[in-house]
RODO-2510 file (C-alpha; in nm, 4 decimals, decimal comma):
residues 480
     n   res          X          Y          Z
     1     m     1,2382     3,1952    -1,0037
     2     l     1,3657     3,5276    -1,1399
     3     l     1,6095     3,5233    -0,8476
     4     i     1,6928     3,1530    -0,8669
     5     r     1,7301     3,0911    -1,2397
     6     p     2,0052     3,3504    -1,3148
     7     v     2,2163     3,2192    -1,0272
     8     l     2,1831     2,8600    -1,1534
     9     d     2,2718     2,9651    -1,5090
    10     l     2,5783     3,1516    -1,3797
    11     v     2,6912     2,8431    -1,1893
    12     r     2,6513     2,6253    -1,5000
    13     s     2,8477     2,8783    -1,7063
    14     l     3,1160     2,9231    -1,4386
    15     p     3,3881     2,7190    -1,6192
    16     v     3,3445     2,9245    -1,9377
    17     l     3,3269     3,2524    -1,7435
    18     l     3,6365     3,1789    -1,5331
    19     g     3,8285     3,0652    -1,8392
    20     a     3,7439     3,3871    -2,0200
    21     l     3,8351     3,6089    -1,7235
    22     l     4,1532     3,4304    -1,6127
    23     f     4,3064     3,3304    -1,9446
    24     g     4,1596     3,5807    -2,1891
    25     h     4,3896     3,8748    -2,1044
    26     g     4,2198     4,1053    -2,3512
    27     e     4,2063     3,8520    -2,6322
    28     p     3,9040     3,8723    -2,8662
    29     w     3,7814     3,5269    -2,7690
    30     q     3,7461     3,6491    -2,4103
    31     w     3,4296     3,8307    -2,5116
    32     i     3,2893     3,5086    -2,6561
    33     g     3,2811     3,3544    -2,3073
    34     l     3,1175     3,6638    -2,1610
    35     v     2,8585     3,6768    -2,4401
    36     f     2,7878     3,3039    -2,3962
    37     t     2,7251     3,3587    -2,0242
    38     a     2,4987     3,6561    -2,0927
    39     i     2,2985     3,4551    -2,3470
    40     a     2,2583     3,1678    -2,0984
    41     v     2,1289     3,4037    -1,8282
    42     f     1,8965     3,5829    -2,0740
    43     t     1,7567     3,2502    -2,1959
    44     g     1,6853     3,1352    -1,8395
    45     v     1,5135     3,4615    -1,7472
    46     s     1,3046     3,4607    -2,0654
    47     h     1,2028     3,1005    -1,9931
    48     v     1,0625     3,2079    -1,6554
    49     l     0,8903     3,5189    -1,7928
    50     t     0,7210     3,3389    -2,0835
    51     s     0,6191     3,0096    -1,9152
    52     r     0,2424     2,9572    -1,9005
    53     y     0,0270     2,6512    -1,8328
    54     r    -0,3421     2,5780    -1,8681
    55     i    -0,5637     2,2893    -1,7572
    56     t    -0,8693     2,2192    -1,9697
    57     g    -1,1214     1,9412    -1,9454
    58     a    -0,9211     1,7293    -2,1886
    59     q    -0,5509     1,8103    -2,1427
    60     v    -0,2742     1,9969    -1,9627
    61     e    -0,0977     2,2526    -2,1840
    62     w     0,2341     2,4308    -2,1325
    63     h     0,4220     2,6747    -2,3514
    64     t     0,7333     2,8862    -2,3107
    65     g     1,0002     3,0625    -2,5112
    66     l     1,0677     3,4052    -2,6544
    67     l     1,2715     3,3420    -2,9699
    68     l     1,2270     2,9651    -2,9794
    69     r     0,8783     2,8802    -2,8610
    70     k     0,7839     2,5411    -2,7201
    71     h     0,4359     2,4040    -2,6707
    72     r     0,3478     2,0721    -2,5110
    73     a     0,0187     1,9085    -2,4161
    74     i    -0,0654     1,5903    -2,2249
    75     p    -0,4144     1,4343    -2,2279
    76     r    -0,5579     1,4261    -1,8772
    77     d    -0,6832     1,0699    -1,9114
    78     r    -0,3216     0,9529    -1,9583
    79     i    -0,1855     1,1138    -1,6409
    80     r    -0,0738     0,8453    -1,3964
    81     t     0,1601     1,0172    -1,1489
    82     v     0,2287     1,3619    -1,0077
    83     d     0,5714     1,4120    -0,8498
    84     v     0,6082     1,7281    -0,6387
    85     t     0,9707     1,8071    -0,5470
    86     s     1,0829     2,1045    -0,3408
    87     e     1,4600     2,1500    -0,3377
    88     p     1,6356     2,4040    -0,1118
    89     k     1,6319     2,6602    -0,3952
    90     h     1,2519     2,6184    -0,4086
    91     r     1,1894     2,6066    -0,0347
    92     l     1,3464     2,9503     0,0108
    93     f     1,0417     3,0952    -0,1649
    94     s     0,7792     2,8264    -0,0818
    95     l     0,7929     2,6867    -0,4352
    96     a     0,7954     2,3365    -0,5810
    97     a     0,8476     2,1607    -0,9134
    98     a     0,5485     1,9552    -1,0279
    99     r     0,6384     1,6665    -1,2601
   100     i     0,3326     1,5251    -1,4370
   101     g     0,3920     1,1752    -1,5745
   102     t     0,1945     0,9433    -1,8015
   103     g     0,1998     0,5660    -1,8265
   104     r     0,5388     0,5620    -1,9999
   105     h     0,8629     0,5728    -1,8041
   106     s     1,1848     0,7507    -1,8914
   107     h     1,5366     0,6227    -1,8184
   108     g     1,7051     0,9580    -1,8750
   109     k     1,7767     1,2440    -1,6394
   110     g     1,5677     1,4966    -1,8275
   111     p     1,1924     1,4936    -1,8809
   112     g     1,0645     1,2307    -2,1215
   113     k     0,8430     1,2938    -2,4202
   114     d     0,5321     1,2015    -2,2226
   115     e     0,6264     1,4037    -1,9152
   116     l     0,5577     1,7667    -1,8325
   117     v     0,7494     1,9634    -1,5678
   118     l     0,6164     2,2835    -1,4142
   119     d     0,9225     2,4438    -1,2534
   120     a     0,8203     2,6149    -1,0413
   121     v     0,4785     2,6759    -0,8858
   122     t     0,3768     2,7503    -0,5296
   123     i     0,3508     2,4552    -0,2933
   124     t    -0,0207     2,5209    -0,2528
   125     e    -0,0693     2,5200    -0,6283
   126     a     0,1352     2,2000    -0,6653
   127     q    -0,0864     2,0202    -0,4140
   128     r    -0,3966     2,1560    -0,5887
   129     l    -0,2699     2,0225    -0,9196
   130     r    -0,2014     1,6829    -0,7645
   131     t    -0,5566     1,6619    -0,6331
   132     l    -0,7124     1,7954    -0,9528
   133     l    -0,5187     1,5800    -1,2009
   134     l    -0,5329     1,2482    -1,0159
   135     h    -0,8751     1,2681    -0,8517
   136     r    -1,0271     1,3798    -1,1829
   137     t    -1,2628     1,6227    -1,0161
   138     v    -1,2465     1,9651    -0,8600
   139     a    -1,5193     1,8788    -0,6083
   140     t    -1,2715     1,6966    -0,3874
   141     e    -1,0727     2,0162    -0,3599
   142     a    -1,3524     2,2126    -0,2007
   143     a    -1,4777     1,9343     0,0215
   144     a    -1,3269     1,8613     0,3579
   145     a    -1,0192     1,6423     0,3108
   146     p    -1,0990     1,2884     0,4276
   147     p    -0,8466     1,1156     0,6498
   148     e    -0,5625     0,9261     0,4861
   149     q    -0,4767     0,5677     0,5706
   150     v    -0,1151     0,5477     0,6837
   151     i     0,0523     0,2376     0,5406
   152     a     0,4103     0,3038     0,6516
   153     a     0,6097     0,5748     0,8280
   154     v     0,9807     0,6015     0,8955
   155     d     1,1107     0,4612     1,2238
   156     k     1,4309     0,6007     1,3749
   157     r     1,5387     0,2442     1,4554
   158     w     1,5752     0,1849     1,0814
   159     l     1,8907     0,3988     1,0873
   160     r     2,0805     0,0805     1,1726
   161     y     2,0299    -0,0334     0,8120
   162     a     2,1881     0,2818     0,6654
   163     p     2,5526     0,1577     0,6799
   164     f     2,4515    -0,1513     0,4803
   165     t     2,3249     0,0499     0,1821
   166     l     2,6825     0,1349     0,0700
   167     s     2,5729     0,4892    -0,0183
   168     g     2,8475     0,6271     0,2060
   169     l     3,1064     0,4207     0,0172
   170     a     2,9888     0,5761    -0,3085
   171     v     3,0256     0,9242    -0,1582
   172     v     3,3786     0,8474    -0,0365
   173     g     3,4747     0,7043    -0,3748
   174     a     3,3362     1,0059    -0,5599
   175     a     3,5123     1,2478    -0,3235
   176     v     3,8465     1,0677    -0,3554
   177     g     3,8138     1,0566    -0,7342
   178     t     3,7295     1,4275    -0,7533
   179     v     4,0193     1,5300    -0,5269
   180     y     4,2616     1,3106    -0,7196
   181     h     4,1415     1,4508    -1,0521
   182     f     4,1865     1,8140    -0,9462
   183     a     4,5214     1,7408    -0,7792
   184     h     4,6411     1,5741    -1,0989
   185     e     4,5185     1,8594    -1,3204
   186     l     4,6843     2,1217    -1,0977
   187     h     5,0040     1,9150    -1,0615
   188     f     4,9558     1,9246    -0,6863
   189     d     5,1126     1,6703    -0,4538
   190     p     4,9087     1,6119    -0,1312
   191     i     5,2220     1,4748     0,0395
   192     q     5,3402     1,8363     0,0707
   193     f     5,0978     1,8913     0,3586
   194     s     5,2593     1,8381     0,6991
   195     l     4,9469     1,6624     0,8301
   196     v     4,9540     1,4137     0,5437
   197     q     5,3277     1,3603     0,5981
   198     t     5,2636     1,2883     0,9672
   199     v     4,9917     1,0326     0,8884
   200     v     5,2004     0,8622     0,6203
   201     g     5,5013     0,8518     0,8512
   202     h     5,2904     0,6997     1,1280
   203     f     5,1684     0,4219     0,8994
   204     a     5,5219     0,3650     0,7717
   205     d     5,6394     0,2929     1,1268
   206     t     5,3427     0,0597     1,1959
   207     p     5,3247    -0,3077     1,0979
   208     v     5,1469    -0,3647     0,7680
   209     w     4,8672    -0,5762     0,9157
   210     l     4,7944    -0,3157     1,1818
   211     s     4,7947    -0,0345     0,9228
   212     l     4,5439    -0,2255     0,7133
   213     v     4,3202    -0,2872     1,0159
   214     l     4,3307     0,0795     1,1205
   215     a     4,2633     0,1999     0,7660
   216     a     3,9713    -0,0424     0,7267
   217     a     3,8260     0,0606     1,0640
   218     g     3,8564     0,4305     0,9789
   219     l     3,6964     0,3776     0,6389
   220     l     3,4138     0,1763     0,7968
   221     v     3,3397     0,4524     1,0485
   222     l     3,3475     0,7223     0,7790
   223     v     3,1236     0,5232     0,5420
   224     s     2,8763     0,4488     0,8234
   225     l     2,8499     0,8143     0,9247
   226     l     2,8003     0,9287     0,5663
   227     s     2,5413     0,6558     0,5049
   228     i     2,3440     0,7554     0,8146
   229     g     2,3572     1,1204     0,7075
   230     g     2,2375     1,0296     0,3581
   231     y     1,9561     0,8176     0,5021
   232     v     1,8369     1,1064     0,7186
   233     l     1,8484     1,3566     0,4312
   234     s     1,6687     1,1286     0,1840
   235     f     1,4153     0,9351     0,3903
   236     w     1,3392     1,1395     0,6991
   237     n     0,9706     1,2306     0,7367
   238     f     0,8875     0,9384     0,5054
   239     r     0,5168     0,8522     0,4928
   240     l     0,3281     0,6187     0,2634
   241     t    -0,0469     0,6760     0,2720
   242     r    -0,3522     0,5691     0,0764
   243     e    -0,6025     0,8391    -0,0127
   244     p    -0,9763     0,7637    -0,0441
   245     a    -0,9642     0,8460    -0,4162
   246     g    -0,7516     0,5343    -0,4771
   247     t    -0,4106     0,7037    -0,4828
   248     l    -0,0869     0,6127    -0,3082
   249     h     0,0866     0,9202    -0,1688
   250     i     0,4597     0,9094    -0,0844
   251     r     0,6281     1,1935     0,1061
   252     r     0,9908     1,2055     0,2143
   253     g     1,2970     1,4253     0,2526
   254     l     1,4532     1,6554     0,5103
   255     i     1,6123     1,9352     0,3063
   256     t     1,4794     1,8433    -0,0375
   257     t     1,1198     1,7328     0,0112
   258     r     0,9434     1,5080    -0,2353
   259     s     0,5767     1,4184    -0,2725
   260     v     0,4724     1,1529    -0,5266
   261     s     0,1203     1,0338    -0,6015
   262     i     0,0511     0,7089    -0,7903
   263     e    -0,2860     0,5897    -0,9132
   264     e    -0,3481     0,2439    -0,7685
   265     d    -0,5456     0,1411    -1,0774
   266     r    -0,2281     0,1913    -1,2794
   267     l    -0,0008     0,0137    -1,0335
   268     r     0,1510    -0,2902    -1,2047
   269     g     0,3087    -0,4502    -0,8978
   270     a     0,5861    -0,4060    -0,6446
   271     e     0,9422    -0,5247    -0,5983
   272     i     1,1464    -0,5989    -0,2861
   273     r     1,5176    -0,5258    -0,3323
   274     e     1,7758    -0,6958    -0,1089
   275     p     2,1369    -0,5990    -0,1873
   276     l     2,3756    -0,8445    -0,0222
   277     p     2,4951    -0,6183     0,2660
   278     l     2,1372    -0,5161     0,3435
   279     r     2,0178    -0,8765     0,3161
   280     l     2,2838    -0,9940     0,5632
   281     a     2,1497    -0,7355     0,8082
   282     g     1,7929    -0,8632     0,7584
   283     g     1,6781    -0,5530     0,5708
   284     a     1,5212    -0,4662     0,2361
   285     r     1,3582    -0,1805     0,0497
   286     c     1,0386    -0,1792    -0,1522
   287     v     0,9743    -0,0140    -0,4901
   288     a     0,6535     0,0356    -0,6864
   289     i     0,6222    -0,0996    -1,0397
   290     a     0,4242     0,1785    -1,2028
   291     g     0,4297     0,3740    -1,5265
   292     g     0,5112     0,7424    -1,5395
   293     l     0,8060     0,7195    -1,2997
   294     r     1,1577     0,7973    -1,4100
   295     e     1,4080     0,5176    -1,3664
   296     g     1,7377     0,6247    -1,2198
   297     k     2,0423     0,4481    -1,0870
   298     g     1,8924     0,3177    -0,7780
   299     a     1,5283     0,2492    -0,7163
   300     d     1,4680     0,5514    -0,4959
   301     k     1,5691     0,7934    -0,7745
   302     g     1,2562     0,7259    -0,9760
   303     g     1,0101     0,8396    -0,7095
   304     g     0,8369     0,5027    -0,6619
   305     l     1,0028     0,4098    -0,3326
   306     l     0,7349     0,2464    -0,1171
   307     l     0,9667     0,1776     0,1776
   308     p     1,3259     0,2875     0,2518
   309     p     1,5770     0,0327     0,3904
   310     a     1,3841    -0,1337     0,6729
   311     p     1,3283    -0,4823     0,8226
   312     l     1,2422    -0,7457     0,5607
   313     g     0,9230    -0,8390     0,7434
   314     r     0,8051    -0,4784     0,7305
   315     a     0,8723    -0,4700     0,3540
   316     h     0,6524    -0,7768     0,3058
   317     e     0,3781    -0,6115     0,5112
   318     v     0,3899    -0,2983     0,2943
   319     v     0,3705    -0,5037    -0,0261
   320     a     0,0726    -0,6962     0,1126
   321     e    -0,1023    -0,3724     0,2076
   322     v    -0,0341    -0,2037    -0,1264
   323     l    -0,1185    -0,4977    -0,3538
   324     g    -0,3966    -0,6414    -0,1389
   325     e    -0,2419    -0,9910    -0,1297
   326     d    -0,0001    -1,1438     0,1181
   327     l     0,2703    -1,2604    -0,1186
   328     a     0,5087    -1,3442     0,1657
   329     a     0,2818    -1,6313     0,2688
   330     t     0,3007    -1,7816    -0,0811
   331     p     0,5784    -2,0446    -0,1081
   332     l     0,7969    -2,0037    -0,4159
   333     v     0,8562    -2,2991    -0,6463
   334     r     1,2176    -2,4174    -0,6456
   335     h     1,3914    -2,4439    -0,9809
   336     p     1,5379    -2,7749    -1,1021
   337     r     1,8898    -2,8904    -1,0150
   338     r     1,9999    -2,8227    -1,3700
   339     a     1,9692    -2,4532    -1,2898
   340     l     2,2162    -2,5059    -1,0026
   341     y     2,4714    -2,6566    -1,2389
   342     r     2,4338    -2,3600    -1,4739
   343     r     2,4838    -2,1123    -1,1892
   344     l     2,7909    -2,2932    -1,0587
   345     s     2,9500    -2,3429    -1,4005
   346     r     2,8998    -1,9792    -1,5031
   347     a     3,0405    -1,8441    -1,1764
   348     v     3,3422    -2,0785    -1,1670
   349     l     3,4149    -2,0530    -1,5400
   350     g     3,4369    -1,6744    -1,5200
   351     v     3,7046    -1,6915    -1,2495
   352     l     3,8951    -1,9637    -1,4368
   353     l     3,9012    -1,7546    -1,7554
   354     l     4,0274    -1,4563    -1,5569
   355     a     4,2993    -1,6684    -1,3953
   356     a     4,4018    -1,8091    -1,7353
   357     a     4,4290    -1,4596    -1,8837
   358     l     4,6399    -1,3391    -1,5900
   359     y     4,8576    -1,6490    -1,6139
   360     g     4,9145    -1,5804    -1,9842
   361     l     5,0230    -1,2243    -1,9064
   362     a     5,2521    -1,3518    -1,6325
   363     w     5,4016    -1,6099    -1,8715
   364     l     5,4723    -1,3290    -2,1175
   365     g     5,6382    -1,1287    -1,8412
   366     a     5,3809    -0,8470    -1,8375
   367     l     5,2592    -0,9302    -1,4840
   368     p     5,3976    -1,1048    -1,1765
   369     d     5,2644    -1,4460    -1,0702
   370     w     5,0552    -1,3375    -0,7728
   371     p     4,7523    -1,1948    -0,9702
   372     w     4,6564    -1,5301    -1,1249
   373     q     4,7202    -1,7041    -0,7930
   374     v     4,4832    -1,4607    -0,6193
   375     a     4,2245    -1,5283    -0,8919
   376     l     4,2412    -1,9009    -0,8149
   377     v     4,1862    -1,8262    -0,4458
   378     l     3,8537    -1,6644    -0,5466
   379     l     3,7204    -1,9947    -0,6835
   380     p     3,5480    -2,1035    -0,3577
   381     f     3,3837    -1,7610    -0,3280
   382     a     3,2633    -1,7784    -0,6896
   383     a     3,1142    -2,1225    -0,6225
   384     l     2,9443    -1,9835    -0,3105
   385     v     2,7931    -1,6971    -0,5132
   386     g     2,6707    -1,9457    -0,7753
   387     w     2,5071    -2,1599    -0,5094
   388     d     2,3462    -1,8538    -0,3490
   389     r     2,2130    -1,7419    -0,6880
   390     y     2,0462    -2,0797    -0,7313
   391     r     1,9145    -2,0665    -0,3760
   392     g     1,7547    -1,7308    -0,4570
   393     l     1,5698    -1,8564    -0,7657
   394     g     1,1976    -1,9037    -0,7264
   395     h     0,8602    -1,8241    -0,8788
   396     a     0,4907    -1,8508    -0,8066
   397     l     0,1556    -1,7585    -0,9558
   398     t    -0,0820    -1,6349    -0,6889
   399     g    -0,4049    -1,4496    -0,7415
   400     r    -0,3489    -1,1760    -0,9987
   401     y     0,0297    -1,1695    -0,9684
   402     l     0,3292    -1,3476    -1,1136
   403     v     0,6043    -1,3569    -0,8505
   404     t     0,9670    -1,4068    -0,9499
   405     r     1,2867    -1,3934    -0,7450
   406     s     1,6498    -1,3995    -0,8568
   407     g     1,9942    -1,2605    -0,7799
   408     s     2,2571    -1,2902    -0,5102
   409     l     2,4592    -0,9692    -0,4833
   410     d     2,1397    -0,7739    -0,5538
   411     r     1,8447    -1,0040    -0,4969
   412     g     1,5043    -0,8890    -0,6140
   413     t     1,1554    -1,0329    -0,5628
   414     a     0,9032    -0,8820    -0,8043
   415     a     0,5274    -0,9282    -0,8054
   416     v     0,3848    -0,8291    -1,1461
   417     r     0,0136    -0,8054    -1,2157
   418     c    -0,0753    -1,0488    -1,4930
   419     e    -0,3217    -0,8194    -1,6708
   420     g    -0,0501    -0,5543    -1,6781
   421     m     0,1769    -0,7690    -1,8966
   422     t     0,1928    -0,6765    -2,2629
   423     g     0,2760    -1,0367    -2,3551
   424     i     0,5202    -1,3065    -2,2563
   425     v     0,8500    -1,4144    -2,4101
   426     v     1,0053    -1,7616    -2,3890
   427     e     1,3834    -1,7536    -2,4296
   428     r     1,6181    -2,0514    -2,4684
   429     s     1,9899    -2,0364    -2,5332
   430     y     2,1830    -2,3305    -2,6771
   431     f     2,2944    -2,4425    -2,3318
   432     q     1,9430    -2,4005    -2,1920
   433     r     1,8067    -2,6257    -2,4669
   434     r     2,0666    -2,8882    -2,3763
   435     a     1,9621    -2,8627    -2,0108
   436     g     1,5865    -2,8546    -2,0804
   437     l     1,5441    -2,5079    -1,9295
   438     v     1,3743    -2,1878    -2,0445
   439     t     1,3613    -1,8269    -1,9272
   440     l     1,0274    -1,6472    -1,9208
   441     v     1,0244    -1,2713    -1,9761
   442     a     0,7221    -1,0679    -1,8674
   443     p     0,7196    -0,7312    -2,0536
   444     v     0,5499    -0,4558    -1,8531
   445     a     0,5107    -0,0893    -1,9460
   446     a     0,6406     0,0131    -1,6036
   447     g     0,9385    -0,0257    -1,3750
   448     k     1,2319    -0,2003    -1,5419
   449     g     1,0126    -0,2964    -1,8353
   450     r     1,1077    -0,6687    -1,8272
   451     y     1,0873    -0,9150    -1,5377
   452     r     1,2415    -1,2600    -1,5808
   453     v     1,1751    -1,6082    -1,4450
   454     l     1,5227    -1,7535    -1,4921
   455     d     1,6091    -2,1161    -1,5746
   456     v     1,2792    -2,2891    -1,5065
   457     g     1,2029    -2,6367    -1,6413
   458     e     1,0680    -2,6327    -1,9956
   459     a     0,7351    -2,7978    -1,9184
   460     d     0,6847    -2,5999    -1,5973
   461     g     0,7788    -2,2746    -1,7707
   462     l     0,5311    -2,3217    -2,0547
   463     a     0,2579    -2,4186    -1,8089
   464     l     0,3352    -2,1102    -1,5988
   465     a     0,3192    -1,8849    -1,9055
   466     d    -0,0125    -2,0379    -2,0120
   467     q    -0,1583    -1,9857    -1,6633
   468     a    -0,0344    -1,6261    -1,6374
   469     l    -0,1887    -1,5267    -1,9718
   470     p    -0,4454    -1,7950    -2,0602
   471     g    -0,4770    -1,8690    -2,4296
   472     l    -0,1797    -1,6612    -2,5417
   473     l     0,0537    -1,9558    -2,6018
   474     t    -0,2148    -2,2026    -2,7071
   475     p    -0,1427    -2,1740    -3,0825
   476     f     0,2266    -2,2490    -3,0166
   477     l     0,1844    -2,5521    -2,7864
   478     k     0,1534    -2,9041    -2,9178
   479     r    -0,0956    -3,1089    -2,7268
   480     g    -0,0506    -3,4830    -2,7244
***
């Protein structure tokens, strides 16, 4: 880390350093940038030199700092997950970062208050810590490692689902935005390139419809290739196993490897995510609902990915194996027709309001007429989305789990363990009261934190809440 950390600090300070060197020209403030860079590098090096950790029978302790000292401790009985990540900078020296998480989950990028990061330790030490902290005993370390039960492993045929994840589209959008930003800041016109001029001239001499088709086809090919590349980098070598000590172990990654362990006793459920493109291709991904995992944009960022984009049937099999109950065989209860009317009215009303606003701007002369006309054309599609959202609604109470499904563009089916709920909330808006509907909210100290049963009948919703947590709502229910 004494080789890695200074380089990373220099890269982070590069804008300040370049500004001082290129625009300082001997000015006094030039030395401020150089001093700032030197302080950043010194701080990083001192962090590595002074970092120490200790594991006692009761807690894990870590302290660092030369001028400003930091000391943190986490009780061992609160440790729920151990996330071992080895990025390319770590793999050069056989190192890894061990992230020790408790039952709370953090939505930020940095470590949460109940999370401790050891960056970096040797890979051997990281695996030893994982065994020691989750298995609660050192005896398992010395004994012969028992065989793991493989629940799921990546299949190369799953690459066909990569283009439907839209990750390549995000990469293209980010790249285009970055290039445009720098070109704008540098007052650079890309049309000056002869290659760009040739391409633009070719499209100018081609019919508009053909240009659009060619551009769409080229974009589709580029997005597909980038999505497949991202799938390989993120999910190759994926394995989900169950260890005899009652721990789920997830390993994945080609260049940046990641190894996450989750205590099954602390698992609060699982969720199957079906974004619309992936759902149309018959695929889905599966995510664990567990405390101690960071929540990022995208379920795979938090470390609880139980299955990458794969066939929907395989996702149901993994959920059944992990939770011990076949939830796919449980029929979901359909919601009343009044929920359909709410879905349709909300979808159509949104488009109508947009069209009215665009028409008002056109009437004032700020816009042409075609934007509000295009908005009206979207009405059938909005109605279709509303119908599909109603079609996706469903719930069930089976065994120890409350199952709820909702969404259209990003449909999710979550199975939440009833004893893992911290309560239950019954919500009713003014329009829901008029329609005789309620929304149940199941708070859980894991995953998203709140899982909803949307627009269920009032009587059925209260009965479902009473069955999920018997006796909790009894003081609030009137019995005739």
